[in-house]
N, C-alpha and C positions, 0 to 999 in steps of 0.2 A: 454917717451912713454906713451900712454893712456892705462889705465887699463880697460879691457872690463867689469870687474865686477862692475865698478863705473858708467857705462853709463845708461842713460834712456832707458827703453825697446822700446821707439818709435824711437830711433835713429838708423840709419844704417851706420856702419863703415866698411871700409876694413882694418882689423887689422892684418892679417897674410896671408902669402903666402902658403896655403895648396897645395897639388898636383893639385887639381882642379883649384885653383886660378893661379897657374903657367901656366897651360894650357891656361886659359882665357887670361892672360897677353901676352903670346907668340902669340896667335891668334890675339890679338889687335895690337901687333907690326907689324905683317905681313900686316894687313890692313892699318895701318898708312904709312908704307913704300910704299905701292902702291898708297895712296892718296896724300902724301905730296911730295914737291919738293926736299926732302932729304931722305937719307936712315937712318934707325935706326939699328946699328950694334947689340945692345942687348936691350931688353925691360927692363927698370928699374923697381924696385919695386914701387908699388903704384897703382893708378887709373888713367885711361886716360879720360880726358875731352876735348871736341872740340866744335866748333860752327857750324852753318849751312853751312858755306862754306867749312868745313874740311881743312882749310888752317892753323889752329892754334892748333895742337895737344899739349897738356900740361899734363905732368905727375904730378899729385898732390899726396901728401903723404897719406891722408885719405879722405874719403868722408862721410859727414854727411847729412842725409835726415831728417830734423827735422819736427816734428808735433806740437810742442809747443814752446813757448818762453823760457821755462825753459830748454828744450832740448839744445837750443843754449848757454844758460848761463853755463850749466854744461860742455858742450864741450869746451867752451872758457876757463873755469877755469882749465881744465886738459890738455890744449895744449898751449905751449909757443912759437910756430913757427908762420909763416906767415898764414894769413887767406884770402881766396877768396870766392866769392859769385856768383852763377849762377842761372838764372831764365829759361826763354824759350830757351836761347842760340841762339838768332837771331842777337846778335852783331857780328861783323866780323873781330875783330883785337886782340883777346885775352883778352878782357875786363872781361872775367868770371874767370880767373885763373892766377896762377903763380906757378912755380915749387915748389914742397915739401911743399905745403900749406895744411892747413885743409880746404877742399872745402865744403861749404854749398850748397847743391842742394835743392833749395827752392820749387820745384814743388809739393811736398806733403804737404807743408804748405799752405793750400788752403781753409780754412773754412771761413764762414761768422760769424763775431763776433756779430754785431748788425744791424738790418735793420728796418727803419721806413718809409714805403711807404707814410704815411701822411705828413711827414717832408721832403720827397725826399732826404734821406741820408742813406748811408750804410757804415758800417765799416767792413773791410775784413782783413784776413791774406794776406800778400804781395805776396805769391806764387800762389794765384788764378789767373787763365787766364780770360781775358775779356769775352771769350765765355761762361765760366761757370758762371760768374757773370751775364751775360745777361739771362741765363736760370732762375736765381733766380728772377730778377726784371721784366722780360717780363710779367708774369701773371698779374701784377698790372699796365700794360701799362706805365712803366717807362723805361728810356734809359740812357746809360752812356753819360755824358755831353761831355767829350773830350777823344778821344783815337786815336790810329793809324788806318790805313785803313783796317787792318786785325786784327782778334780777337784772334790769337794764343798766343800773348805775355802775360807775367805775369804783374799784376799790379805793383809789386815792381820793375821789370825791366824797365817798362815804366817810372816810377818815377825816377829811377836812371839815365836815359839818358834825362829826362825832354822832353819826346816825344811830338809830335804834330800830328794832322791829317789834315782833310779837312774842319774842322768846321769853318764856316765864323765868323770872329771877335773874336774867342774864345782863340787863342793863344795856349801856351803849356799846357800840362796836369796838370801842377802845379796850374793852375787857377781854377781847379775843386777840389782841395784837401783842406779840412777843417783842418785836423790834421794828424799827423803820429806819430808812435812809433819807436824808435831806440834802438838797443842794442849796446852799445859802447864797446871799446876794453877791458875795465875793467870788463865787464859783467853787468854794471848798465843799467837799462831800463829807457829811457827818453821820455816823451811826448813833442812834438814840434808842434807849429802852428805859425800863423802870430803874435800872441800876447804872446805866452809862448815859451821861447827858440827860438826866431825868427831866430837867427843866425844859429842855427842847422837846422831849418826848411829850410831856403834858401840855405844852403850848401849841405844838404842831397839830395834834389831834383836836379837832374842834377849832382850829385857829384860822380857818378860811383863807389859807395861803398868806397869812400876814408875815411869816418868817422865812419862807422858802418853798421849794418845790419838793413835795413827798415823791420820792422816786421808786423806792422799794418798800415792801410791807411783808413782814413774817407773821403768819396767822396760825392759830390753833384750829384744828378740825375735830369733828366729833363723828359718831356713828350715824349712818344713814338708816335710821330706824323706821319701822312701819308705824303709821298713826291712824287713828279713827277719829273722825269729827263728831262732836257732840254739841248740841244746841239747846239752850235753855233761855226761855223768855220770862221777864219779871218786871215789876215796877222798878224804876231806877233807884228808889229809896232802899230797896232790898239788895242792890248789887254789891255794895261794899262788904256786907256780911257773906254773900255768896262767894265773892272772890277770895276772901280770907279762908273760908271753910273748905271750898271745893277746888280752888286753883292754886293759890299761893303755897299751900302746904302739901301739894300733891307731886310727888316725885315723878309721876307718870305724865304730868302736863308739860307739853313741849311748846305749843304755841297758843296764845289766847289774846282775844280782844272782845270788846263789847261795842255793838253798833247802837247809836241813838238816831232815830228817824225824825225829821221835821214833821210839823212845825213846833211841837210842844216838847219833844225830847224827854217825855216822862216815862217811857218804856225802854228797857234795855234788852237787846238780844245778845246773849253771851255765846261766843264760838270758841271752843276748846278742842285742840288736837292732842290726844293722848296716845302714848305707846300702847301697842296691842300685839297679840299673837294671832289675830284673826287673818283670814285669807284676804289678799289684796282684791279690791273691787276695780282698780285701775291698774292695768299692766305696764304702762309707760313708766320708765324711770325718771324721765324728765319731761316737762311739757314740750311737745314738738315745736321747733322754731316757727313753723307756719300754723300753729294751733288756731283754730277759728275762734275769734272773740266776738262774733256778731251778736250772740244772745246777750252777753254782758253789756255790750255797747248799746244795744236796743233798750235794755232795762234802764240803764243809766239815763239815756236820752228821754225815755218815757217819764221817769220820775222827775226830771228837771223841767221838761217842757210841756208836758200834757196837762190840761186842766184836771185838778184832783189828783195829781201825781203822787202825793203823799199818801192818799187813801189807797190808790192802786198798789203802791208799794206794800202797805200794811196788809191788805187783803189778798193780793195776788203774787206780787213779785217775791217778797221774802219767803212765803210758804213754799214757793217753787224752788227758790234758790237753796234753801236749807232742807230739802226733802231727802230723807234717808240718812244713813251713816256711812259715808264712803271711807274706805280704807286705802291709804296711799303711802308711798315712800315719802320721807321727809324732803328729799330733793325735788320730788314732783311739786309739792305745795310751795316750795321755796323758789321755784323757777318761773314763777308768773311773770307775764309781760305787761307793761303799762298800756300796751295796745288794747287790753281788755276794757280800759276806761273810755275808748273811742278817741276821736280827734280832740286834742286839748284846745287848740286855738283856731279861730276863724277870723275873717276880716273885722267883724264887729263884736266878738265876744271871746271870752276864754274861761276855762275852768281853772281854779287855783286852789292852793292849799294854805292853811295857817295851822299853827299848833301852839298849845298852851300847857304848862306844867304846873300842877297844884299839889300841895301836900295832901296825903290821903285822907286826912281828917276833914278836908273841906270839899270833898268831891260833889256831894249833893248840893251844897250851897253855891258852888261855882257854876254847876249845870243850870241852876235857876237863874243866876245872874246872866250867864251867857245866853240862854234862851230869851230872856227879856230883851237884851240888847239886839239880838238877831231879828226878833219879831218887830221891835220898834222901828228898825231901819229897813224892813222888808228885804232882808238878805235872802238871796236865792240859795239857801243851804241845801245840799244834797244828803250829806251824812256827817255824823261825828263819830269817830272811832276812838274808844278808850283803850289805852295801853297802860302798863305799869312798869316802873323801874325802881330798883334800889338806889341808895345814894351813890353819887359819883363825885367825891370831893376833890379829886386830884386835878382834874382838867381846869385850865385857866378860865374857860368860858363854860363852866358846868351848868347844865340846865336842871340838875338834880342834886341840890345841896343836902337834901334829905329825901326820904322815900316819897315818890310822887306817882300820881296818875297823870298821864298826858291825854290831851284832847285834840285829835287831828280833825280839823274842820275842812271839808271838801265843799266848795261852793262855786257858783257861776256868776260871772259879771260882764258887763259891757265894758268897752275900752276907751270910750271918749274921755277927755280930760275931766269933765264933770263927774263921770262915773268913777274914775279912779280917785278923785278927791273924796267922793262919798265913801268909798271903801276905806280910805284913810281915817275918816271920822269915826266909823264904828270899830275899825281895828284898834285905834288908840283907846277906845272905851273898854274893849276886851283886854287889852294889855293892862290898863289900870285895875280891872277887876281881878286879873291874876296876881298883880302885885299886892293888891289889898289883902289877899289870902296868903301872902308869903311865897307866891310862885313866880313864874317867869314865862317868857314866850321864846319861840324858836327863831333862829336867825336866817335860814336859807330862803326866806320868802320876801315879799315885797317890803320895802324899806320905809314903812309908814310910821314906825316908832320915833318919838322925838329923841334927842340926845340925852335928855334928862331920864326918859324912860329906859333907854339902854343902859345908862349908868346905874340905875336902881336895880335892873334885872341882872346885870353882869358886873358886880363889884370886882370880880377877878380880872376884868379887862385891864385894870392898871398894871397888874402883874404881866400880862401879855404885852402891853405897850412898852413896859420897861425892857423887856426882852427884845422887842422890835427895835427899840432905840439902840440897843447894844449890837444886834446882829444885822440890822438893816438900817444903818444911820442915815442913809440918803433916801429912805422911803422908796425903794425901788419896787417892792412887791405892793401892787395896788389892785383895787377893784372898787365897785360902787359901794360896797359895804364899808370899807375903810376910808374911802373918800368922804363918807358922811360922818362916821363915828370916831375916826382917828384924826383925820385932817380937817374936818369941818369946823 
């Protein structure tokens, strides 16, 4: 048991079940019973953590919200059980926790360590959100080099999943990282880069907390350029040639993706943001924190829930959405909020994501296979977004062993046990389809893949597991992902 007298004053722990705490736990138990596809007969002691889908309630033993690296080291020294780590909590399969663990909530670990606008580099604590980092660097007209499409995620969480975005030719976020700091299971603090402790560097990025806690990150920055949006619609069979001729080789193309709309996915809407010298059409430098997302939320709801939603999208929604050629600063487009998607989870349903990576030569064949599987299983697909990435051979859990297109599937599902089982059935079929084309699938989402599928998709996991055995021999760092594929 942790002695509260020995803790740093900056750390927050749930240490005892006072009368007030018992009432809080009871209320949380009622909420989880309503949200989850199973019932909780009694709320166990501890603290409840969950992710954005509300599909993965996990009772951890204690919660630590550190402000300094020493807070973490002290907590690790006084706790002998399992350890889990959570950031923005946008993963969707329990990657943030495991039962009876000491859970590090990193969201208060969010300070800037060093910042050199002249050298275009910043070092931050890993719990800082991209949006807060943007507020620091925007006054010097600098921008994040690589990040996801939304700015709510923490930097450390993005590194832990080796996220990517829409940045043309940039690949995963690891390509913007100069160095990072790790706290290992024994409490030691290690600096890692491509030249120093390189094995730890390539294992920690995209390692889902398997080796330790990413505490500090040093990132490259780029110029906050003006961009103009251009939209082209075409048959999906024409998209590979369009991308090669008009996007991949265009030094002015900054952001790009192509949207495929249900139910047939035979038409592609390509959206490219290119540098420009034209006058801004949006004066704001960043999206305001209270920016109204009602229109986007209503559009997504209509496409998902109204009869004929796919036709409404094709004939009304997308033409309105992509009307004109707005000119904005790079930081404005990069500071989008996930609130634009609307409420993710309700008592009976949730929106969710999946992602698949396929070598570029197989784009159209995979789309056909994917569409067939989704139609056969009546999947409530909202959108598929196509991205591109160059090879990323160094990461232990690389999802791009060669040049790939990725397919981000956004869909809606009910949350009853039978519904989740059905999602598992068609998910495993999609994974098999990606594997059959020499591709893989992304790991931050629901854990429907079999252990055999995981092993085929991520042969480099054996390298990661060997390092885990070396640096975490007692398997202290745990979460549902590693409970299934490392310990299962």
